[in-house]
N, C-alpha and C positions, 0 to 999 in steps of 0.2 A: 727638495723634500727630505725631511729628516728620516734617518733609517733606524729601525729597532736594533738592539744589540745583536740579535740573531742574523739579520740581513747584513749588518756591518761585518760580522764574522765570516759570512759567506763571501762578501766582497774581498775581504783580506785574504781569504783562502785562494780566491781566483787570482789576486795580484801576486801572491807567493808563487803560484804555478805558472806565472808569466802570461796571463790573459791580458789582451789589450783593454784599455780603459773603456772603450765603446762596447766591447763584448761584455764587460763586467756590468755596465749600466743596463744593457739589454737583458741579461740574465736575471739581474735583480728585479727588473720590472716585471717579468713573467712569474718569478717566484713570489713576489709580493701579491700579484693578482691571484695566484693559485691559493695562497694563504687566506686572502679575503674571501674568495669563493668558497673555501672550505670552513667558513665560520671562525676564522682566526685560530683554528686549531693548529698545533705545532705539527709540521710535516712528519716528524718521527712517529706520530700517532696514526699517520695515514699510510697508504701504500698504493699499489698499482690500481686498485679499484677507483681510488679518489682521482688519480691522474687520468684514468680513462674518462671519468665523468667530466673532469675539467676540460680535456681536449675535445670532447663531444660538445660541451657547452660553448666553446669558442666558435664552433661551426654552426650550431643550431641557433644560438642567440646573437652572436656577434658577426657571423657570416664572414669569417676570416679566410684568407687564401690558403692554399696548401703550403706555400713556403712559410707563412706566418705560423700556422699550426706546427710545422716541423721545428721552427725556432723555439716555440713554447715547449715542445717535447725535449729538445736538446737541453734547455735550461733546467727542466726538472730531472732529466737523466743525470746531469752533472750534480745536482743537489743531493739526490739519493745515493749516487755512487761515491762521490768525492767527499761530501760533507757528512751525511748521515750514516754512510756505510752500509746501506741496505739497497742494493741496485734493484730498480724496478724490472718487472717481467719484460722479456724480449718479445713476448706474444700478447702485446696489448690489443684490446678489442675496443675501438672507439670509432665514432662516425668521422670518417676522413673527409676533408674538404674536397669538393669537386670543382672548385673554381680554378679554371686553367690559368697558367702563367701567361701574362700579357706578352704580346709581341713587342720588342723594343722600339722606341721611337728613334728614328734615324734622320739626320740632316743630309742633304745633298752637299757636295763639295762647295758649290757656290754659296750655299747657305752658311756653311762653316766659315768661309771667308767674310761674309757679311756680318756674322755674329762677332767675329774677332775685331772687326772695325768699330764695334760699339762697346766692347769690354773695356773698362777703365784701365789705364796704364799699369796701375799697381797690381791688377789681377790678370793682366793679359798673359804673362808668361806661364803661371801655373795653369791657366785655362788651356794654353797651347799644349802643355804636357799631357793634359787629360786626353786630348785628341791625338796628338803626335806620338804618344807612347802608350795610349790605352790604359792610363792609370785610373784607379779609384780615387774618389775625392780625398780620403785620408792618406792614401799612399803619396799623393802629391804634396800635401801640406807637411807631411812628416819627413820628407826627404832631407838627408843631411848633405853637407857639402862634399864629403868623401864619396857619396853615392853616385856622383856624376863622373863618368869616365869618358873624357873627350878622346882619348887615343883609340879606344875601341868602339866609340860611338854608341854607348849604352848607359842605362841607368840601372843601379842595383837596388832591388826592392827587398827589404828585410821584414820578416814576420808580417807578410800580407795576410789576406783572409785565409783562415785555417792555419795560420802560423807558418806558411810556406815562404821560401825565398825564391827569387827569380831575377833574370836579367831581361830587360826590355830595350827595344830599339830607341835611339835618340836621334832626331832629325838634325842633320848638320846645320840646317838654317837657323837653329836655335842656339848654336854654340856661342856666338858673340853676345847674345842677350843673357845667357847663363853666366858667362865670364864677368859681365858687368854686375849681375846680381851677386856673385861670389865676392866681387871687389867691395860692394856695398856692405855686405854682411861682415867682411873682414874689418871695415872701418868701424862698424858698430862694436865688433868684438874687441878691437884695440881700445875703445873707449870704456868697455866694460871691465877689462882686466884690472885696472888700477883701483876700481871701486872695492873697498874692503868687505862690503856686504855681498858682493857678487859671488855666487856659489857655482858658477858654470852651468852648462846645459844639463837637463835631465837625461839620464841614460837608462835604458830599459833593462829589466831583469837584474842579473847579477854583474852586469858589465862595469858598474861603478866600483865593485870590489875587485874584479879581474883587472881593470885598467884604471887605477885610482887617479891618474892625472888626465884621463881622456876628456873629462867634462870641461877642461880648460884648454883643449886643443882645437884649432880651427876646423879641422876636418869633421869633428863631431857636431859642430854647430849646425842648427837648422838652416837649410838653403833659403827658406822663406820665413825668416825670423820676424817676430813682432817688432814694431817700431819702439816699443817701450818695455822696460824691465817689469816683471810682475812677481808676486809671491806665489810660490807653489802651494795650492790649497791644502795639500796633504802634509807638507813639511814646514811651510811658511818660509822656505828658503827663497832668496832673491835670484831669479833666473830670467833668461830671455827665451820665451816659448815660441812656438811656430805661430804663424797667422791663424786667426780664427776661421775655421772652415765655413762658418755661416756667411762671412763676408764674401768669400769666393762664390758661394751658392747664390747670394743675392745679386752679385755682379753679373753672373751668367743669365739669371732669370730676367734681370732688368734689361740686359742687351737684347735678349730675345723679344721682349715687348717692344723695344725701340725698333726692331726689325719687322714688326708686325707679323710675326710668324703665327700661324694658326695651331701649330704643333705645341704640345706641352714640353718645353725644353728644360732640362736640368743638367747638372754637371755630369751625370751618368749618361746623358744623351751623347756627349762627346766620346765617351768610351764605346758606346754602342756603334757610333759612326765610324770610329777607328776600325773596329772589327769588321764591319760591313764593307768598308771601302777597301780593306786589305783583301777580303774575299772576292770582291768584284775585280780586283787587279790580278787575280790568279794565284794569290798565296794560299798554300794548302791548309786545311782545316786543322791539322795537327800543330802546325807552326803557330797558327792564331791561338789555339788552346794554350800553348806554352806562354805566349806573349800575355795573354789575359790572366794566366794563373789558375785556370779552371782545373778541377780535379777530375771531372767527368766530361768526356767528349760531347755527351748529349747536351750539356749546358751551352757549349759553343755552337752546336749545330742549329740552334735557334736562328742564327744569323743567315743560314741557308734559306729559311722560310721567308725572311725579309726580302731577299733577292728574288724570290719566286713570285712576288706580288706584282700585279699589274703588268707593265710592259716587259718586264724581265721574265715573266712566267707564261701563263696560259694566254693565248691570243684571244682577244674578245671577239665573239661572233658578230658584233657590230661592224667590225672591220671587213667582214665578208659581204656586207650589203652593197 
């Protein structure tokens, strides 16, 4: 969908400030919706009252969840603070969503094994990292070769959700598969270098200026690079991007269907399963919080509720009959 000049300027502002592409797209979506709701009036002509009305509308008419409403608020807070220069009130009065956050869907260990048996070979390794290291979908596909540390058995995650960096565990069982993946990407890289049109891998933020030669160094190349070179839609430069995340999503969902699971399984289900299985094995909640990259411990504690369900929690009175 084409953007107006105003929305394009907002997107450019976010890119300049180092926001991830996915965050930019999300914020632009909510800002566009806000403008349409306000009769296409320029946001500079509006203020806190219009924001309150929009946020209430999302609950009253669209029945959005609390997290979705908060995301819309974050988008508009950015718009008014960073773009328009008129921060909205910190004391907004709007109808807050009362839809509770859903409990995460979690697979058993045997179900995880069964799922991996049905994931296609080309997507099996990134899927195993979602579970084995508790990665988010985009964290997995955006991994660079240098982010893998075999010596210390960890992965380095840069600019995760909220712009945070962290180190996560790396299962030793995946070392050989990862080394084979790196070798394959090195082969692609060696074929790319002689191509006069090849402009190296995309580098985030100001790294391309700080390290001008890094885009053509092996360590900076994507761990799960695409099989084909493609044009960067913003610059038209020829690069090798990472695999399309939708391919991994489809592979995991398709595998779950083949397993005849009644649960709604997604890539995030593997991250939920990682956290729940760590907790079940006695790993303390603070360590799990660090592994997942959660800012708030309350977000991590939802996994304690998962373990308290059924046989792991309250004993059924039927068992006393």
